[in-house]
VOGU-3710 file (C-alpha; in Angstrom, 3 decimals, decimal comma):
1> mreyelvvvl> -0,245/-5,704/9,410  -0,852/-8,230/6,683  1,226/-11,173/5,598  2,610/-11,236/2,060  4,772/-13,530/-0,012  7,432/-11,718/-2,013  9,209/-13,334/-4,952  12,110/-11,378/-6,420  14,166/-12,250/-9,503  17,506/-10,471/-9,265
11> spelgdedvp> 19,766/-9,658/-12,183  22,401/-12,257/-13,104  24,902/-9,391/-13,316  24,983/-9,601/-9,516  27,423/-12,247/-8,389  26,148/-15,052/-6,177  27,922/-13,423/-3,233  26,082/-10,107/-3,913  22,560/-11,594/-3,840  22,265/-11,566/-0,007
21> tafdkisqfv> 23,445/-7,937/0,044  20,878/-6,948/-2,585  18,083/-8,664/-0,680  19,252/-7,075/2,578  18,463/-3,682/1,013  14,884/-4,862/0,496  14,754/-6,196/4,082  16,035/-2,876/5,426  13,379/-1,021/3,430  10,672/-3,222/4,974
31> agrggevtev> 12,077/-2,941/8,514  12,540/0,815/8,193  8,820/1,214/7,572  7,634/-0,917/10,477  7,393/-4,214/8,596  9,110/-7,511/9,190  10,721/-10,148/6,977  9,822/-13,432/8,669  11,384/-15,973/6,293  13,836/-15,907/3,371
41> nrwgrrklay> 14,473/-18,753/0,919  17,201/-18,260/-1,656  16,488/-20,521/-4,611  19,682/-19,562/-6,403  20,268/-18,895/-10,076  17,659/-20,333/-12,444  16,983/-20,186/-16,155  14,142/-17,820/-17,054  11,178/-18,988/-19,138  11,745/-16,029/-21,476
51> pirrhqegsy> 14,393/-13,304/-21,742  13,956/-10,297/-19,454  16,078/-7,261/-20,342  18,199/-9,597/-22,490  18,986/-11,885/-19,554  18,434/-15,632/-19,816  18,701/-16,379/-16,082  18,168/-14,719/-12,725  18,631/-15,303/-9,001  15,370/-16,113/-7,223
61> vvsqvkldpq> 14,596/-15,136/-3,635  11,259/-16,030/-2,001  10,332/-14,458/1,322  7,469/-14,022/3,772  6,867/-10,400/4,781  4,538/-8,610/7,223  3,564/-5,110/6,050  0,849/-2,487/6,124  -1,035/-2,327/2,791  0,174/1,206/2,011
71> taaeleanlr> 3,767/0,164/2,709  3,273/-2,804/0,365  2,389/-0,406/-2,452  5,463/1,677/-1,625  7,653/-1,452/-1,651  6,340/-2,463/-5,088  7,045/1,004/-6,468  10,585/0,770/-5,108  11,142/-2,695/-6,600  9,856/-1,494/-9,989
81> isedvlrhll> 12,582/1,143/-10,262  15,402/-0,955/-8,812  18,138/-1,797/-11,311  18,958/-5,102/-9,586  15,394/-6,462/-9,708  14,300/-8,010/-13,016  10,847/-9,059/-11,788  8,948/-9,200/-8,528  5,643/-10,554/-7,296  4,027/-9,503/-4,024
91> vrage> 0,886/-11,435/-3,088  -1,177/-11,469/0,070  -0,663/-14,772/1,868  -2,911/-16,880/3,998  -6,418/-16,179/2,770
//
């Protein structure tokens, strides 16, 4: 298992009360494949530097995740097709 940092920008169409639910889906995906979400920081709604899919702002969530490398690739593929996720960044942490 490797440690990763995951940054997700969620669509502003999700209400502030729906952000934890949307991120819980990601956490369940990770846990269902033997990984672990060790820390979650919700930064809240922020203005984007440039429009993404015609949105000017998004809800940021930063988390620490432990995953196998092949599961990390699977997670990224899943985030790419998710309608709620505007952008994501998964980087290996600690080295």
